[in-house]
C-alpha positions in Angstrom: -2.9 41.9 8.7 -2.1 42.5 5.0 1.6 42.1 5.7 0.8 38.8 7.6 -1.1 37.4 4.6 1.6 38.5 2.3 4.0 36.6 4.5 1.9 33.5 4.2 1.9 33.5 0.4 5.6 34.4 0.4 6.4 31.3 2.5 4.3 29.1 0.2 6.1 30.5 -2.8 9.5 30.0 -1.2 8.6 26.3 -0.6 8.0 25.9 -4.3 11.1 27.9 -5.4 14.1 26.2 -7.2 17.6 27.5 -6.9 19.6 27.0 -10.1 23.4 27.4 -10.1 24.7 29.5 -13.0 28.0 27.7 -13.3 26.4 24.6 -14.8 23.2 23.4 -16.5 20.8 21.4 -14.4 19.5 18.5 -16.5 15.7 17.9 -16.2 14.7 15.0 -14.1 11.6 12.7 -14.4 8.6 14.3 -12.7 7.7 13.0 -9.3 4.5 10.9 -9.0 1.6 13.1 -7.9 0.0 10.8 -5.3 -2.8 13.1 -4.3 -4.4 14.8 -7.3 -6.4 11.8 -8.5 -7.3 10.9 -4.9 -8.6 14.4 -4.3 -10.6 14.3 -7.6 -12.2 11.1 -6.2 -12.9 12.7 -2.8 -14.5 16.0 -4.0 -13.9 17.6 -0.6 -15.9 20.4 0.9 -14.5 22.2 3.9 -16.5 24.2 6.4 -14.6 26.3 8.9 -16.0 27.7 12.2 -14.5 29.4 15.2 -15.1 28.1 18.7 -13.8 31.4 20.1 -11.9 31.6 23.4 -12.6 28.2 24.7 -13.1 28.5 28.5 -15.5 25.6 29.0 -15.8 22.1 27.6 -17.3 21.8 24.2 -18.9 18.5 23.0 -18.6 17.3 19.4 -21.3 14.8 18.4 -21.9 12.6 15.4 -25.2 14.0 14.2 -23.8 15.2 10.8 -23.0 13.3 7.6 -19.8 11.3 7.4 -16.8 13.6 7.6 -13.5 14.4 9.4 -13.4 16.9 12.2 -10.1 18.9 12.0 -9.5 20.8 15.2 -6.8 23.5 14.9 -5.3 24.6 18.3 -3.8 28.0 17.6 -3.3 29.2 21.2 -3.2 27.7 24.7 -3.7 24.0 25.6 -6.7 21.8 25.2 -7.5 18.2 26.1 -9.5 16.0 23.7 -11.6 13.7 25.7 -13.0 10.7 23.8 -13.2 6.9 23.8 -9.4 6.6 24.2 -9.3 8.9 27.2 -8.1 12.5 27.4 -5.2 13.6 25.2 -3.7 17.0 26.0 -2.2 19.1 23.2 -0.6 22.6 23.2 -0.7 25.0 20.3 0.2 24.7 17.5 -1.5 21.4 16.9 -4.2 19.6 14.9 -6.5 16.8 16.1 -8.4 14.7 13.6 -11.6 12.8 14.5 -14.0 10.9 12.3 -17.6 12.1 12.8 -18.5 8.7 14.5 -16.0 9.3 17.2 -17.8 11.6 19.8 -15.4 13.7 21.9 -15.1 16.8 24.0 -12.7 19.7 23.9 -11.6 20.6 27.5 -9.4 23.7 28.0 -6.5 23.4 30.4 -7.3 24.6 33.9 -6.6 28.3 34.5 -6.5 29.4 30.9 -8.6 29.7 27.8 -7.5 28.5 24.5 -8.2 29.4 20.9 -9.5 26.6 18.6 -10.8 26.6 15.1 -12.8 23.7 13.8 -13.1 22.5 10.2 -15.4 19.8 8.9 -14.1 18.0 5.8 -17.0 16.5 3.9 -16.4 14.3 0.8 -18.8 13.9 -2.1 -16.7 11.7 -4.3 -16.5 7.9 -4.7 -13.1 7.6 -2.9 -14.7 9.0 0.4 -15.4 5.7 2.1 -11.9 4.4 1.3 -10.3 7.5 2.9 -12.6 7.7 6.0 -12.0 4.0 6.8 -8.3 4.9 7.3 -9.2 7.2 10.2 -10.4 4.5 12.5 -8.6 6.2 15.4 -8.2 9.9 16.3 -5.0 11.5 15.3 -3.1 14.1 17.4 -0.5 16.0 15.4 1.8 18.6 16.9 2.6 21.2 14.3 5.9 22.3 15.6 7.8 20.3 13.0 5.1 20.5 10.2 5.8 21.8 6.7 5.8 25.6 6.6 3.0 25.7 4.1 0.6 23.9 6.5 1.4 26.1 9.5 1.1 29.2 7.4 -2.3 28.1 6.1 -3.5 27.7 9.7 -2.3 31.2 10.5 -4.1 32.5 7.4 -7.4 30.9 8.5 -7.0 32.3 12.0 -6.4 35.8 10.6 -9.4 35.7 8.3 -11.8 34.3 10.8 -10.9 36.7 13.6 -10.7 39.8 11.2 -13.2 39.1 8.4 -12.9 41.1 5.2 -14.6 41.2 1.8 -14.5 37.9 0.0 -13.8 36.1 3.3 -16.2 33.2 2.6 -14.4 32.4 -0.7 -11.0 32.8 0.9 -11.9 30.4 3.7 -13.3 27.9 1.3 -10.0 27.9 -0.7 -7.9 28.0 2.5 -9.9 25.0 3.8 -9.0 23.0 0.7 -5.3 24.0 1.0 -5.5 22.9 4.7 -6.7 19.5 3.7 -4.1 19.1 1.1 -1.4 20.2 3.5 -2.7 17.7 6.1 -2.7 14.8 3.6 0.9 15.7 2.5 1.9 15.8 6.2 0.4 12.3 6.8 2.1 10.9 3.7 5.5 12.4 4.3 5.6 11.1 7.9 3.8 7.8 7.2 1.5 8.5 10.1 -1.4 6.2 9.2 -0.4 2.5 9.4 -3.3 1.2 7.3 -5.5 2.5 4.5 -5.3 4.4 1.3 -2.7 6.9 2.6 -0.5 4.1 3.8 -0.7 2.6 0.3 0.2 6.0 -1.3 3.2 6.2 1.0 4.6 3.1 -0.7 6.2 4.1 -4.0 5.2 0.9 -5.9 1.7 0.8 -4.5 1.3 4.5 -5.1 1.8 4.1 -8.8 -0.9 1.5 -9.0 -3.3 3.4 -6.8 -2.9 6.6 -8.7 -3.6 4.8 -11.9 -6.7 3.1 -10.5 -8.0 6.4 -9.1 -7.5 8.1 -12.4 -9.0 5.3 -14.6 -11.3 3.2 -12.5 -13.1 1.9 -15.6 -10.0 0.5 -17.1 -9.8 -3.4 -17.4 -7.7 -3.8 -14.2 -6.4 -7.2 -13.1 -4.0 -8.2 -10.5 -1.4 -8.6 -13.2 -1.9 -5.1 -14.7 -1.9 -3.5 -11.3 1.3 -5.3 -10.3 2.9 -4.3 -13.6 2.0 -0.7 -13.0 3.6 -1.0 -9.5 6.7 -2.6 -11.0 6.7 -5.7 -8.9 5.5 -9.3 -9.1 1.9 -10.3 -8.5 2.7 -12.0 -5.3 4.8 -9.1 -3.9 2.1 -6.6 -5.0 -0.8 -8.6 -3.4 1.2 -9.0 -0.1 2.2 -5.4 0.1 -1.3 -4.2 -0.8 -2.9 -6.3 2.0 -0.2 -5.3 4.5 -0.7 -1.5 3.8 -4.4 -1.3 3.0 -5.8 -4.2 5.0 -7.8 -5.6 2.0 -6.9 -7.3 -1.2 -6.4 -5.3 -4.5 -9.6 -6.8 -6.0 -11.7 -5.9 -3.0 -10.4 -2.3 -3.0 -11.1 -2.0 -6.8 -14.6 -3.5 -6.3 -15.4 -1.1 -3.5 -14.2 1.9 -5.5 -16.2 0.9 -8.6 -19.4 0.1 -6.6 -19.3 3.6 -5.0 -18.9 5.2 -8.4 -21.8 3.1 -9.8 -24.1 4.0 -6.8 -23.4 7.7 -7.3 -24.2 7.4 -11.0 -27.5 5.6 -10.2 -28.4 8.1 -7.5 -27.8 10.9 -10.0 -30.4 9.4 -12.3 -28.0 8.3 -15.0 -29.3 4.8 -15.2 -27.8 1.3 -14.9 -26.2 1.3 -18.3 -24.3 4.5 -17.9 -23.4 3.6 -14.3 -21.9 0.3 -15.5 -19.8 2.1 -18.1 -18.5 4.7 -15.7 -17.5 2.1 -13.1 -15.9 -0.4 -15.5 -18.5 -3.2 -15.5 -18.9 -5.3 -18.6 -22.7 -4.8 -18.7 -25.7 -3.5 -16.7 -26.4 -7.1 -15.7 -22.8 -7.5 -14.2 -23.3 -4.3 -12.2 -26.7 -5.5 -11.0 -25.2 -8.7 -9.8 -22.4 -6.8 -8.0 -24.9 -4.6 -6.3 -26.9 -7.6 -5.2 -23.9 -9.3 -3.7 -23.0 -6.1 -1.9 -26.3 -5.0 -0.5 -28.6 -8.0 -1.0 -30.9 -6.1 -3.3 -30.7 -5.9 -7.1 -30.7 -2.5 -8.7 
């Protein structure tokens, strides 16, 4: 088991390694845009992992929990996911992703049990609604061609759950976060989601603007400044934004800021501090925005 875990981390390190030829000097290049760090900071994810064991009978997954994503890791055998869209069979290794308001059942293939691990990804940050909206349909992802780091993380989780050791709870918590990052990377790299924030982050120009907005939501953003950050004209930016995210840049910014403001108010920090954190000119401006959104003034 120890050797297996060492193999996991060795693979992850190999993914990050850089080979430098000694016959010439490699000139430094501009750093690539980090599309996920600011989004993850705005998501504040919490991952809970549980083991369904040897799944021999159907298991129902209901929506009686807070908003989250169900991540089902099929590590052995074959299972059918039976939901609103009908049954969808998947053989290991695979991941299925359901939003918590998408009830479904896990049905093992006839004649054989399967091994499935489930993770619930909860999000406590202001970007949570924007991400969850993108998962309006379940995703079924074969892992045969996934990035090595993602498949190795799944193996690490399986090893730890089946053979728990000291510090296992902390390890699984960290491994769950790595699993989520690996999944988001996979979705971005393969442009799997046609709409939503991840579709926007898959577009190089939109990604620059979205990363900047996620990092500095209180900045005085306008359509012009967002388009300038993206490196395109206002018209092009607005069209590409709507095509990829399904809403206008202004509506996206307003939704993000309102979520930040509501969290500040819920934490007892008051309307003034909430307005400052979310980028509103004054508490009165925030109160008007809340009234328009919910029909009730703060």
